[in-house]
C-alpha positions as CSV (number, residue, x, y, z in Angstrom):
1,M,90.3,112.2,59.6
2,K,92.2,108.7,59.9
3,A,92.5,106.9,57.1
4,T,92.0,103.3,57.2
5,G,93.5,102.1,54.2
6,I,90.0,99.9,53.7
7,V,88.4,100.1,50.2
8,R,84.8,98.7,49.6
9,R,82.7,99.0,46.4
10,I,79.1,100.2,46.5
11,D,76.4,97.6,45.7
12,E,73.4,97.4,42.9
13,L,71.5,98.9,46.3
14,G,73.7,101.6,47.2
15,R,75.0,99.9,50.3
16,V,78.3,99.2,51.8
17,V,80.1,97.6,54.2
18,I,81.4,98.9,56.9
19,P,84.4,96.6,58.2
20,K,84.1,94.4,61.6
21,E,86.9,96.1,62.9
22,I,85.5,99.7,62.3
23,R,82.0,98.7,63.8
24,R,83.4,97.1,66.6
25,T,86.0,99.9,67.7
26,L,83.2,102.0,67.0
27,R,80.6,100.3,69.2
28,I,78.5,100.0,66.1
29,R,76.2,97.4,66.5
30,E,73.4,95.7,64.2
31,G,70.3,98.4,63.9
32,D,72.0,101.1,65.2
33,P,70.9,104.6,63.7
34,L,73.7,106.2,61.7
35,E,74.0,109.9,60.7
36,L,75.3,110.6,57.3
37,F,77.3,114.2,56.5
38,T,78.7,115.5,53.4
39,D,81.4,117.9,53.2
40,R,82.2,118.8,49.6
41,D,83.6,115.4,48.1
42,E,83.5,113.7,51.9
43,L,80.9,111.5,53.1
44,M,80.7,110.9,56.7
45,L,78.7,108.5,59.1
46,K,78.4,109.5,62.6
47,K,76.9,107.1,65.2
48,Y,73.5,108.6,65.8
49,S,72.7,109.5,69.7
50,P,69.1,111.2,70.4
51,I,70.1,112.3,73.9
52,A,73.6,113.7,72.6
53,S,71.2,115.9,70.7
54,V,69.9,117.4,73.8
55,E,73.2,117.4,75.7
56,R,72.8,120.8,77.5
57,F,68.9,119.3,78.9
58,A,71.2,116.4,80.2
59,E,73.7,118.6,81.8
60,G,70.5,120.7,83.7
61,T,69.1,117.4,84.5
62,A,71.6,116.0,86.1
63,K,72.7,119.0,88.0
64,S,69.1,118.7,89.3
65,L,69.2,115.0,89.9
66,S,72.2,115.6,92.2
67,E,71.3,118.2,94.2
68,Q,67.9,116.7,94.8
69,S,69.1,113.4,95.5
70,G,72.6,114.2,97.0
71,Y,74.6,111.9,94.9
72,L,76.7,111.5,92.4
73,A,74.6,111.7,89.0
74,A,75.2,110.7,85.1
75,I,73.3,110.7,82.1
76,C,74.2,108.9,79.4
77,D,73.8,107.5,76.0
78,T,74.5,104.0,74.8
79,D,78.3,104.6,74.6
80,T,79.6,107.9,76.5
81,V,78.3,109.5,79.7
82,L,77.2,112.7,78.7
83,A,76.6,114.6,81.8
84,A,77.4,114.2,85.5
85,S,77.0,116.2,88.2
86,G,78.3,116.1,91.8
87,T,81.3,114.8,93.3
88,G,83.6,112.7,90.9
89,K,81.6,114.2,88.1
90,R,85.3,114.9,86.2
91,A,85.9,111.4,86.6
92,L,83.1,110.2,84.2
93,V,81.9,113.1,81.3
94,G,83.1,111.8,78.4
95,K,84.1,108.6,79.3
96,T,82.9,105.5,77.5
97,V,80.3,103.2,79.3
98,S,81.4,100.1,80.8
99,D,80.3,96.8,79.4
100,K,78.4,95.8,82.4
101,V,76.2,99.2,82.1
102,T,75.9,98.2,78.2
103,E,74.4,94.9,79.4
104,I,72.1,96.7,82.0
105,M,71.2,99.3,79.5
106,A,70.7,96.0,76.6
107,S,68.3,94.4,79.5
108,R,66.0,97.8,79.6
109,R,65.9,96.6,83.5
110,S,67.0,99.1,86.6
111,Y,69.8,98.2,88.4
112,L,70.1,98.5,92.1
113,A,73.5,97.7,94.0
114,S,75.4,98.5,97.7
115,A,78.5,96.9,98.4
116,K,77.0,96.9,102.1
117,E,74.6,94.2,101.1
118,G,77.4,92.1,99.5
119,A,75.9,93.0,95.7
120,D,78.1,93.7,92.8
121,V,78.9,97.4,92.0
122,Y,80.0,97.6,88.2
123,P,82.5,100.2,87.1
124,V,80.2,102.7,85.6
125,A,82.8,103.8,82.8
126,T,86.1,102.9,81.2
127,E,89.6,104.4,82.1
128,S,87.5,106.0,85.5
129,E,89.3,105.9,88.6
130,L,85.4,106.0,90.1
131,N,84.8,103.6,92.8
132,C,81.3,103.6,93.5
133,T,79.8,101.5,96.9
134,A,76.2,101.9,95.7
135,Q,74.3,102.5,92.4
136,I,71.2,102.7,90.6
137,I,71.4,102.9,86.7
138,V,68.0,103.3,85.3
139,P,68.1,102.3,81.4
140,I,65.8,105.5,79.4
141,V,63.2,103.7,76.8
142,A,61.9,105.1,74.2
143,N,59.4,103.5,71.6
144,G,61.0,100.5,72.5
145,D,64.7,101.4,72.2
146,C,67.2,102.1,75.0
147,L,68.8,105.4,74.4
148,G,71.0,105.4,77.6
149,A,71.2,105.2,81.4
150,V,70.4,107.9,84.3
151,M,72.5,106.8,86.7
152,L,72.5,107.6,91.0
153,L,76.1,107.1,92.6
154,S,77.7,106.6,95.5
155,T,81.3,106.6,97.0
156,D,80.5,106.8,100.4
157,E,81.4,103.7,102.8
158,G,78.6,101.4,103.5
159,A,75.9,103.9,101.3
160,M,73.0,102.6,100.2
161,M,70.4,103.9,97.6
162,E,67.5,104.7,99.3
163,A,63.7,104.5,97.9
164,P,63.3,108.4,97.1
165,A,66.7,108.3,95.3
166,V,65.8,105.0,93.2
167,K,61.8,106.6,92.4
168,L,63.9,110.1,91.6
169,A,66.2,108.1,89.1
170,R,63.0,106.3,87.5
171,L,61.4,109.4,86.9
172,T,64.2,111.3,85.3
173,A,64.7,108.1,83.1
174,D,60.6,108.8,82.6
175,I,61.3,112.1,81.6
176,I,64.0,112.1,79.1
177,A,62.1,109.2,77.6
178,N,59.1,111.1,76.6
179,Q,61.2,113.8,75.0
180,F,61.4,111.0,72.3
181,E,58.3,109.3,72.3
């Protein structure tokens, strides 16, 4: 654990303010759930991710999705790519999702793009060398909250996402969302 040198007092209601710099660094936004842990005399806060709690399920789901669609499949929570399967998966797993993917998830609307058709194909993760030519990003929405996204990606020249792959991505997002409703 790294000390920040920042000291805060607890107010009369038991609240403590997390400094803006730390919230920005850890991508904690207003309304985000935090998990509390204690260890002897230490209190730890961790951004809560419901999808991370079913990470093994996400890994198996990404593998099946990739096998059925023929594309690179990835599943992320609102911050990190948790699981991926297919060619290029190592470039994604454990990486922070890009700001554009975060915007797509916040909109709670699917995003379909192909470079062949002149659409903007966005980077999926920061610090990733993966150059996609086509993508479908489907937010996972449960009880009105966006929990993450299901993505199908292609790096093949001239690739376009076919209708069955789009339906498969949407179905997968719905199945994962139903785990939390």
